[in-house]
mmCIF file as gemmi writes it, N, C-alpha and C atoms, coordinates in Angstrom:
data_model
loop_
_atom_site.group_PDB
_atom_site.id
_atom_site.type_symbol
_atom_site.label_atom_id
_atom_site.label_alt_id
_atom_site.label_comp_id
_atom_site.label_asym_id
_atom_site.label_entity_id
_atom_site.label_seq_id
_atom_site.pdbx_PDB_ins_code
_atom_site.Cartn_x
_atom_site.Cartn_y
_atom_site.Cartn_z
_atom_site.occupancy
_atom_site.B_iso_or_equiv
_atom_site.pdbx_formal_charge
_atom_site.auth_seq_id
_atom_site.auth_asym_id
_atom_site.pdbx_PDB_model_num
ATOM 1 N N . MET Axp A 1 ? -5.653 29.219 -7.27 1 0 ? 1 A 1
ATOM 2 C CA . MET Axp A 1 ? -4.792 28.225 -6.676 1 0 ? 1 A 1
ATOM 3 C C . MET Axp A 1 ? -3.425 28.863 -6.442 1 0 ? 1 A 1
ATOM 4 N N . LEU Axp A 2 ? -2.948 28.771 -5.195 1 0 ? 2 A 1
ATOM 5 C CA . LEU Axp A 2 ? -1.669 29.385 -4.848 1 0 ? 2 A 1
ATOM 6 C C . LEU Axp A 2 ? -0.53 28.376 -4.755 1 0 ? 2 A 1
ATOM 7 N N . SER Axp A 3 ? -0.865 27.107 -4.449 1 0 ? 3 A 1
ATOM 8 C CA . SER Axp A 3 ? 0.183 26.106 -4.27 1 0 ? 3 A 1
ATOM 9 C C . SER Axp A 3 ? -0.351 24.737 -4.659 1 0 ? 3 A 1
ATOM 10 N N . ILE Axp A 4 ? 0.578 23.842 -5.02 1 0 ? 4 A 1
ATOM 11 C CA . ILE Axp A 4 ? 0.199 22.502 -5.459 1 0 ? 4 A 1
ATOM 12 C C . ILE Axp A 4 ? 1.349 21.534 -5.165 1 0 ? 4 A 1
ATOM 13 N N . ASP Axp A 5 ? 0.992 20.29 -4.863 1 0 ? 5 A 1
ATOM 14 C CA . ASP Axp A 5 ? 1.996 19.224 -4.715 1 0 ? 5 A 1
ATOM 15 C C . ASP Axp A 5 ? 1.356 17.923 -5.16 1 0 ? 5 A 1
ATOM 16 N N . ILE Axp A 6 ? 2.159 17.034 -5.734 1 0 ? 6 A 1
ATOM 17 C CA . ILE Axp A 6 ? 1.704 15.724 -6.192 1 0 ? 6 A 1
ATOM 18 C C . ILE Axp A 6 ? 2.203 14.674 -5.216 1 0 ? 6 A 1
ATOM 19 N N . SER Axp A 7 ? 1.312 13.726 -4.874 1 0 ? 7 A 1
ATOM 20 C CA . SER Axp A 7 ? 1.703 12.659 -3.949 1 0 ? 7 A 1
ATOM 21 C C . SER Axp A 7 ? 2.842 11.838 -4.554 1 0 ? 7 A 1
ATOM 22 N N . HIS Axp A 8 ? 3.609 11.2 -3.686 1 0 ? 8 A 1
ATOM 23 C CA . HIS Axp A 8 ? 4.752 10.407 -4.138 1 0 ? 8 A 1
ATOM 24 C C . HIS Axp A 8 ? 4.327 9.193 -4.957 1 0 ? 8 A 1
ATOM 25 N N . ASN Axp A 9 ? 3.126 8.669 -4.677 1 0 ? 9 A 1
ATOM 26 C CA . ASN Axp A 9 ? 2.643 7.524 -5.44 1 0 ? 9 A 1
ATOM 27 C C . ASN Axp A 9 ? 1.973 7.94 -6.752 1 0 ? 9 A 1
ATOM 28 N N . GLY Axp A 10 ? 1.829 9.24 -6.985 1 0 ? 10 A 1
ATOM 29 C CA . GLY Axp A 10 ? 1.287 9.756 -8.232 1 0 ? 10 A 1
ATOM 30 C C . GLY Axp A 10 ? -0.222 9.648 -8.375 1 0 ? 10 A 1
ATOM 31 N N . LYS Axp A 11 ? -0.929 9.253 -7.314 1 0 ? 11 A 1
ATOM 32 C CA . LYS Axp A 11 ? -2.378 9.072 -7.398 1 0 ? 11 A 1
ATOM 33 C C . LYS Axp A 11 ? -3.161 10.352 -7.125 1 0 ? 11 A 1
ATOM 34 N N . TYR Axp A 12 ? -2.583 11.286 -6.374 1 0 ? 12 A 1
ATOM 35 C CA . TYR Axp A 12 ? -3.314 12.463 -5.915 1 0 ? 12 A 1
ATOM 36 C C . TYR Axp A 12 ? -2.479 13.725 -6.071 1 0 ? 12 A 1
ATOM 37 N N . PHE Axp A 13 ? -3.157 14.859 -6.059 1 0 ? 13 A 1
ATOM 38 C CA . PHE Axp A 13 ? -2.45 16.115 -5.884 1 0 ? 13 A 1
ATOM 39 C C . PHE Axp A 13 ? -3.254 16.983 -4.935 1 0 ? 13 A 1
ATOM 40 N N . ALA Axp A 14 ? -2.561 17.847 -4.249 1 0 ? 14 A 1
ATOM 41 C CA . ALA Axp A 14 ? -3.162 18.751 -3.276 1 0 ? 14 A 1
ATOM 42 C C . ALA Axp A 14 ? -2.983 20.17 -3.779 1 0 ? 14 A 1
ATOM 43 N N . SER Axp A 15 ? -4.004 20.989 -3.541 1 0 ? 15 A 1
ATOM 44 C CA . SER Axp A 15 ? -3.904 22.398 -3.919 1 0 ? 15 A 1
ATOM 45 C C . SER Axp A 15 ? -4.333 23.258 -2.746 1 0 ? 15 A 1
ATOM 46 N N . GLY Axp A 16 ? -3.668 24.38 -2.617 1 0 ? 16 A 1
ATOM 47 C CA . GLY Axp A 16 ? -4.02 25.371 -1.607 1 0 ? 16 A 1
ATOM 48 C C . GLY Axp A 16 ? -4.463 26.636 -2.295 1 0 ? 16 A 1
ATOM 49 N N . GLY Axp A 17 ? -5.576 27.192 -1.832 1 0 ? 17 A 1
ATOM 50 C CA . GLY Axp A 17 ? -6.135 28.354 -2.507 1 0 ? 17 A 1
ATOM 51 C C . GLY Axp A 17 ? -6.09 29.63 -1.705 1 0 ? 17 A 1
ATOM 52 N N . SER Axp A 18 ? -6.452 30.705 -2.366 1 0 ? 18 A 1
ATOM 53 C CA . SER Axp A 18 ? -6.454 32.024 -1.736 1 0 ? 18 A 1
ATOM 54 C C . SER Axp A 18 ? -7.554 32.159 -0.689 1 0 ? 18 A 1
ATOM 55 N N . ASN Axp A 19 ? -8.52 31.226 -0.699 1 0 ? 19 A 1
ATOM 56 C CA . ASN Axp A 19 ? -9.632 31.273 0.246 1 0 ? 19 A 1
ATOM 57 C C . ASN Axp A 19 ? -9.362 30.478 1.527 1 0 ? 19 A 1
ATOM 58 N N . GLY Axp A 20 ? -8.15 29.927 1.685 1 0 ? 20 A 1
ATOM 59 C CA . GLY Axp A 20 ? -7.787 29.188 2.89 1 0 ? 20 A 1
ATOM 60 C C . GLY Axp A 20 ? -8.128 27.71 2.853 1 0 ? 20 A 1
ATOM 61 N N . TYR Axp A 21 ? -8.62 27.203 1.711 1 0 ? 21 A 1
ATOM 62 C CA . TYR Axp A 21 ? -8.987 25.792 1.591 1 0 ? 21 A 1
ATOM 63 C C . TYR Axp A 21 ? -7.825 24.956 1.063 1 0 ? 21 A 1
ATOM 64 N N . LEU Axp A 22 ? -7.731 23.748 1.578 1 0 ? 22 A 1
ATOM 65 C CA . LEU Axp A 22 ? -6.834 22.722 1.054 1 0 ? 22 A 1
ATOM 66 C C . LEU Axp A 22 ? -7.729 21.698 0.372 1 0 ? 22 A 1
ATOM 67 N N . ARG Axp A 23 ? -7.412 21.376 -0.865 1 0 ? 23 A 1
ATOM 68 C CA . ARG Axp A 23 ? -8.211 20.408 -1.618 1 0 ? 23 A 1
ATOM 69 C C . ARG Axp A 23 ? -7.33 19.263 -2.085 1 0 ? 23 A 1
ATOM 70 N N . ILE Axp A 24 ? -7.908 18.05 -2.052 1 0 ? 24 A 1
ATOM 71 C CA . ILE Axp A 24 ? -7.218 16.853 -2.53 1 0 ? 24 A 1
ATOM 72 C C . ILE Axp A 24 ? -7.95 16.375 -3.776 1 0 ? 24 A 1
ATOM 73 N N . TRP Axp A 25 ? -7.194 16.101 -4.812 1 0 ? 25 A 1
ATOM 74 C CA . TRP Axp A 25 ? -7.749 15.716 -6.1 1 0 ? 25 A 1
ATOM 75 C C . TRP Axp A 25 ? -7.164 14.377 -6.54 1 0 ? 25 A 1
ATOM 76 N N . GLU Axp A 26 ? -7.949 13.605 -7.273 1 0 ? 26 A 1
ATOM 77 C CA . GLU Axp A 26 ? -7.438 12.4 -7.912 1 0 ? 26 A 1
ATOM 78 C C . GLU Axp A 26 ? -6.685 12.844 -9.167 1 0 ? 26 A 1
ATOM 79 N N . TYR Axp A 27 ? -5.458 12.383 -9.316 1 0 ? 27 A 1
ATOM 80 C CA . TYR Axp A 27 ? -4.6 12.883 -10.387 1 0 ? 27 A 1
ATOM 81 C C . TYR Axp A 27 ? -5.133 12.547 -11.78 1 0 ? 27 A 1
ATOM 82 N N . GLU Axp A 28 ? -5.476 11.29 -12.016 1 0 ? 28 A 1
ATOM 83 C CA . GLU Axp A 28 ? -5.864 10.869 -13.375 1 0 ? 28 A 1
ATOM 84 C C . GLU Axp A 28 ? -7.182 11.478 -13.832 1 0 ? 28 A 1
ATOM 85 N N . SER Axp A 29 ? -8.185 11.483 -12.955 1 0 ? 29 A 1
ATOM 86 C CA . SER Axp A 29 ? -9.514 11.949 -13.356 1 0 ? 29 A 1
ATOM 87 C C . SER Axp A 29 ? -9.73 13.44 -13.099 1 0 ? 29 A 1
ATOM 88 N N . GLY Axp A 30 ? -8.948 14.026 -12.189 1 0 ? 30 A 1
ATOM 89 C CA . GLY Axp A 30 ? -9.158 15.417 -11.8 1 0 ? 30 A 1
ATOM 90 C C . GLY Axp A 30 ? -10.321 15.596 -10.846 1 0 ? 30 A 1
ATOM 91 N N . LYS Axp A 31 ? -10.859 14.476 -10.33 1 0 ? 31 A 1
ATOM 92 C CA . LYS Axp A 31 ? -12.005 14.506 -9.421 1 0 ? 31 A 1
ATOM 93 C C . LYS Axp A 31 ? -11.595 15.023 -8.044 1 0 ? 31 A 1
ATOM 94 N N . LEU Axp A 32 ? -12.406 15.931 -7.494 1 0 ? 32 A 1
ATOM 95 C CA . LEU Axp A 32 ? -12.18 16.444 -6.145 1 0 ? 32 A 1
ATOM 96 C C . LEU Axp A 32 ? -12.5 15.338 -5.145 1 0 ? 32 A 1
ATOM 97 N N . ILE Axp A 33 ? -11.541 14.988 -4.291 1 0 ? 33 A 1
ATOM 98 C CA . ILE Axp A 33 ? -11.701 13.921 -3.305 1 0 ? 33 A 1
ATOM 99 C C . ILE Axp A 33 ? -12.098 14.487 -1.945 1 0 ? 33 A 1
ATOM 100 N N . SER Axp A 34 ? -11.459 15.583 -1.551 1 0 ? 34 A 1
ATOM 101 C CA . SER Axp A 34 ? -11.706 16.144 -0.229 1 0 ? 34 A 1
ATOM 102 C C . SER Axp A 34 ? -11.399 17.632 -0.235 1 0 ? 34 A 1
ATOM 103 N N . GLU Axp A 35 ? -12.063 18.34 0.665 1 0 ? 35 A 1
ATOM 104 C CA . GLU Axp A 35 ? -11.864 19.777 0.808 1 0 ? 35 A 1
ATOM 105 C C . GLU Axp A 35 ? -11.858 20.096 2.303 1 0 ? 35 A 1
ATOM 106 N N . MET Axp A 36 ? -10.807 20.759 2.758 1 0 ? 36 A 1
ATOM 107 C CA . MET Axp A 36 ? -10.669 21.094 4.17 1 0 ? 36 A 1
ATOM 108 C C . MET Axp A 36 ? -10.383 22.578 4.32 1 0 ? 36 A 1
ATOM 109 N N . HIS Axp A 37 ? -10.892 23.153 5.397 1 0 ? 37 A 1
ATOM 110 C CA . HIS Axp A 37 ? -10.654 24.569 5.649 1 0 ? 37 A 1
ATOM 111 C C . HIS Axp A 37 ? -10.045 24.723 7.033 1 0 ? 37 A 1
ATOM 112 N N . GLY Axp A 38 ? -8.92 25.407 7.105 1 0 ? 38 A 1
ATOM 113 C CA . GLY Axp A 38 ? -8.275 25.602 8.392 1 0 ? 38 A 1
ATOM 114 C C . GLY Axp A 38 ? -7.489 26.899 8.483 1 0 ? 38 A 1
ATOM 115 N N . HIS Axp A 39 ? -7.32 27.561 7.368 1 0 ? 39 A 1
ATOM 116 C CA . HIS Axp A 39 ? -6.558 28.805 7.332 1 0 ? 39 A 1
ATOM 117 C C . HIS Axp A 39 ? -7.511 29.979 7.139 1 0 ? 39 A 1
ATOM 118 N N . SER Axp A 40 ? -7.196 31.079 7.779 1 0 ? 40 A 1
ATOM 119 C CA . SER Axp A 40 ? -8.03 32.262 7.65 1 0 ? 40 A 1
ATOM 120 C C . SER Axp A 40 ? -7.64 33.119 6.444 1 0 ? 40 A 1
ATOM 121 N N . ARG Axp A 41 ? -6.506 32.801 5.86 1 0 ? 41 A 1
ATOM 122 C CA . ARG Axp A 41 ? -6.051 33.49 4.651 1 0 ? 41 A 1
ATOM 123 C C . ARG Axp A 41 ? -5.611 32.436 3.651 1 0 ? 41 A 1
ATOM 124 N N . GLY Axp A 42 ? -4.948 32.837 2.591 1 0 ? 42 A 1
ATOM 125 C CA . GLY Axp A 42 ? -4.521 31.909 1.55 1 0 ? 42 A 1
ATOM 126 C C . GLY Axp A 42 ? -3.518 30.869 2.035 1 0 ? 42 A 1
ATOM 127 N N . VAL Axp A 43 ? -3.473 29.755 1.315 1 0 ? 43 A 1
ATOM 128 C CA . VAL Axp A 43 ? -2.53 28.67 1.597 1 0 ? 43 A 1
ATOM 129 C C . VAL Axp A 43 ? -1.329 28.848 0.673 1 0 ? 43 A 1
ATOM 130 N N . GLY Axp A 44 ? -0.207 29.223 1.242 1 0 ? 44 A 1
ATOM 131 C CA . GLY Axp A 44 ? 0.971 29.54 0.452 1 0 ? 44 A 1
ATOM 132 C C . GLY Axp A 44 ? 1.806 28.351 0.048 1 0 ? 44 A 1
ATOM 133 N N . SER Axp A 45 ? 1.646 27.224 0.764 1 0 ? 45 A 1
ATOM 134 C CA . SER Axp A 45 ? 2.462 26.052 0.47 1 0 ? 45 A 1
ATOM 135 C C . SER Axp A 45 ? 1.766 24.79 0.958 1 0 ? 45 A 1
ATOM 136 N N . VAL Axp A 46 ? 1.836 23.728 0.161 1 0 ? 46 A 1
ATOM 137 C CA . VAL Axp A 46 ? 1.351 22.41 0.551 1 0 ? 46 A 1
ATOM 138 C C . VAL Axp A 46 ? 2.404 21.385 0.177 1 0 ? 46 A 1
ATOM 139 N N . ALA Axp A 47 ? 2.51 20.322 0.986 1 0 ? 47 A 1
ATOM 140 C CA . ALA Axp A 47 ? 3.485 19.266 0.692 1 0 ? 47 A 1
ATOM 141 C C . ALA Axp A 47 ? 3.017 17.945 1.293 1 0 ? 47 A 1
ATOM 142 N N . PHE Axp A 48 ? 3.083 16.888 0.489 1 0 ? 48 A 1
ATOM 143 C CA . PHE Axp A 48 ? 2.817 15.549 0.977 1 0 ? 48 A 1
ATOM 144 C C . PHE Axp A 48 ? 4.009 15.049 1.781 1 0 ? 48 A 1
ATOM 145 N N . ALA Axp A 49 ? 3.738 14.311 2.859 1 0 ? 49 A 1
ATOM 146 C CA . ALA Axp A 49 ? 4.799 13.625 3.593 1 0 ? 49 A 1
ATOM 147 C C . ALA Axp A 49 ? 5.348 12.505 2.706 1 0 ? 49 A 1
ATOM 148 N N . ASP Axp A 50 ? 6.529 12.017 3.024 1 0 ? 50 A 1
ATOM 149 C CA . ASP Axp A 50 ? 7.164 10.97 2.212 1 0 ? 50 A 1
ATOM 150 C C . ASP Axp A 50 ? 6.301 9.729 2.055 1 0 ? 50 A 1
ATOM 151 N N . ASP Axp A 51 ? 5.486 9.403 3.076 1 0 ? 51 A 1
ATOM 152 C CA . ASP Axp A 51 ? 4.633 8.21 3.014 1 0 ? 51 A 1
ATOM 153 C C . ASP Axp A 51 ? 3.229 8.514 2.486 1 0 ? 51 A 1
ATOM 154 N N . ASP Axp A 52 ? 2.972 9.75 2.081 1 0 ? 52 A 1
ATOM 155 C CA . ASP Axp A 52 ? 1.678 10.194 1.552 1 0 ? 52 A 1
ATOM 156 C C . ASP Axp A 52 ? 0.531 10.055 2.553 1 0 ? 52 A 1
ATOM 157 N N . LYS Axp A 53 ? 0.822 9.95 3.838 1 0 ? 53 A 1
ATOM 158 C CA . LYS Axp A 53 ? -0.224 9.808 4.848 1 0 ? 53 A 1
ATOM 159 C C . LYS Axp A 53 ? -0.573 11.121 5.532 1 0 ? 53 A 1
ATOM 160 N N . GLN Axp A 54 ? 0.194 12.164 5.267 1 0 ? 54 A 1
ATOM 161 C CA . GLN Axp A 54 ? -0.089 13.498 5.788 1 0 ? 54 A 1
ATOM 162 C C . GLN Axp A 54 ? 0.232 14.535 4.714 1 0 ? 54 A 1
ATOM 163 N N . ILE Axp A 55 ? -0.423 15.681 4.879 1 0 ? 55 A 1
ATOM 164 C CA . ILE Axp A 55 ? -0.09 16.856 4.081 1 0 ? 55 A 1
ATOM 165 C C . ILE Axp A 55 ? 0.156 17.997 5.053 1 0 ? 55 A 1
ATOM 166 N N . VAL Axp A 56 ? 1.195 18.753 4.788 1 0 ? 56 A 1
ATOM 167 C CA . VAL Axp A 56 ? 1.48 19.945 5.576 1 0 ? 56 A 1
ATOM 168 C C . VAL Axp A 56 ? 1.053 21.145 4.729 1 0 ? 56 A 1
ATOM 169 N N . SER Axp A 57 ? 0.303 22.044 5.351 1 0 ? 57 A 1
ATOM 170 C CA . SER Axp A 57 ? -0.068 23.279 4.671 1 0 ? 57 A 1
ATOM 171 C C . SER Axp A 57 ? 0.397 24.46 5.516 1 0 ? 57 A 1
ATOM 172 N N . VAL Axp A 58 ? 0.866 25.482 4.829 1 0 ? 58 A 1
ATOM 173 C CA . VAL Axp A 58 ? 1.326 26.701 5.485 1 0 ? 58 A 1
ATOM 174 C C . VAL Axp A 58 ? 0.515 27.855 4.909 1 0 ? 58 A 1
ATOM 175 N N . GLY Axp A 59 ? -0.16 28.565 5.8 1 0 ? 59 A 1
ATOM 176 C CA . GLY Axp A 59 ? -1.004 29.657 5.357 1 0 ? 59 A 1
ATOM 177 C C . GLY Axp A 59 ? -0.34 31.008 5.522 1 0 ? 59 A 1
ATOM 178 N N . TYR Axp A 60 ? -0.862 31.978 4.801 1 0 ? 60 A 1
ATOM 179 C CA . TYR Axp A 60 ? -0.392 33.355 4.938 1 0 ? 60 A 1
ATOM 180 C C . TYR Axp A 60 ? -0.828 33.965 6.269 1 0 ? 60 A 1
ATOM 181 N N . ASP Axp A 61 ? -1.627 33.215 7.021 1 0 ? 61 A 1
ATOM 182 C CA . ASP Axp A 61 ? -2.003 33.634 8.368 1 0 ? 61 A 1
ATOM 183 C C . ASP Axp A 61 ? -0.958 33.225 9.404 1 0 ? 61 A 1
ATOM 184 N N . GLY Axp A 62 ? 0.13 32.562 8.954 1 0 ? 62 A 1
ATOM 185 C CA . GLY Axp A 62 ? 1.209 32.142 9.847 1 0 ? 62 A 1
ATOM 186 C C . GLY Axp A 62 ? 0.97 30.804 10.507 1 0 ? 62 A 1
ATOM 187 N N . ILE Axp A 63 ? -0.114 30.119 10.142 1 0 ? 63 A 1
ATOM 188 C CA . ILE Axp A 63 ? -0.446 28.835 10.746 1 0 ? 63 A 1
ATOM 189 C C . ILE Axp A 63 ? 0.076 27.7 9.872 1 0 ? 63 A 1
ATOM 190 N N . VAL Axp A 64 ? 0.71 26.724 10.536 1 0 ? 64 A 1
ATOM 191 C CA . VAL Axp A 64 ? 1.148 25.486 9.89 1 0 ? 64 A 1
ATOM 192 C C . VAL Axp A 64 ? 0.216 24.387 10.355 1 0 ? 64 A 1
ATOM 193 N N . MET Axp A 65 ? -0.36 23.65 9.401 1 0 ? 65 A 1
ATOM 194 C CA . MET Axp A 65 ? -1.286 22.569 9.751 1 0 ? 65 A 1
ATOM 195 C C . MET Axp A 65 ? -0.778 21.26 9.18 1 0 ? 65 A 1
ATOM 196 N N . ILE Axp A 66 ? -1.015 20.175 9.914 1 0 ? 66 A 1
ATOM 197 C CA . ILE Axp A 66 ? -0.71 18.833 9.44 1 0 ? 66 A 1
ATOM 198 C C . ILE Axp A 66 ? -2.037 18.094 9.335 1 0 ? 66 A 1
ATOM 199 N N . TRP Axp A 67 ? -2.334 17.617 8.15 1 0 ? 67 A 1
ATOM 200 C CA . TRP Axp A 67 ? -3.598 16.947 7.848 1 0 ? 67 A 1
ATOM 201 C C . TRP Axp A 67 ? -3.321 15.451 7.66 1 0 ? 67 A 1
ATOM 202 N N . ASN Axp A 68 ? -4.044 14.594 8.372 1 0 ? 68 A 1
ATOM 203 C CA . ASN Axp A 68 ? -3.926 13.147 8.206 1 0 ? 68 A 1
ATOM 204 C C . ASN Axp A 68 ? -4.812 12.709 7.048 1 0 ? 68 A 1
ATOM 205 N N . LEU Axp A 69 ? -4.284 11.822 6.213 1 0 ? 69 A 1
ATOM 206 C CA . LEU Axp A 69 ? -5.017 11.338 5.049 1 0 ? 69 A 1
ATOM 207 C C . LEU Axp A 69 ? -5.37 9.872 5.228 1 0 ? 69 A 1
ATOM 208 N N . PHE Axp A 70 ? -6.585 9.514 4.882 1 0 ? 70 A 1
ATOM 209 C CA . PHE Axp A 70 ? -7.047 8.138 4.95 1 0 ? 70 A 1
ATOM 210 C C . PHE Axp A 70 ? -7.584 7.762 3.568 1 0 ? 70 A 1
ATOM 211 N N . MET Axp A 71 ? -6.655 7.49 2.656 1 0 ? 71 A 1
ATOM 212 C CA . MET Axp A 71 ? -7.031 7.154 1.287 1 0 ? 71 A 1
ATOM 213 C C . MET Axp A 71 ? -6.322 5.862 0.901 1 0 ? 71 A 1
ATOM 214 N N . GLY Axp A 72 ? -6.952 5.11 0.02 1 0 ? 72 A 1
ATOM 215 C CA . GLY Axp A 72 ? -6.383 3.841 -0.423 1 0 ? 72 A 1
ATOM 216 C C . GLY Axp A 72 ? -5.377 3.986 -1.513 1 0 ? 72 A 1
């Protein structure tokens, strides 16, 4: 795991790994909620938007991605 951020509502956390995957986890249980792949190299930074409806990930491949979240 190269990067991590906790949602503003405290329900989730996001992690970015060396394999280019962004993962969303439930904070209390540690259960994996979602896994997305969009970077060809590691994910150096992840951040939840203020409203927790998007996550921005920045990869070591120079790509910035915005991921829409549909969680309750």
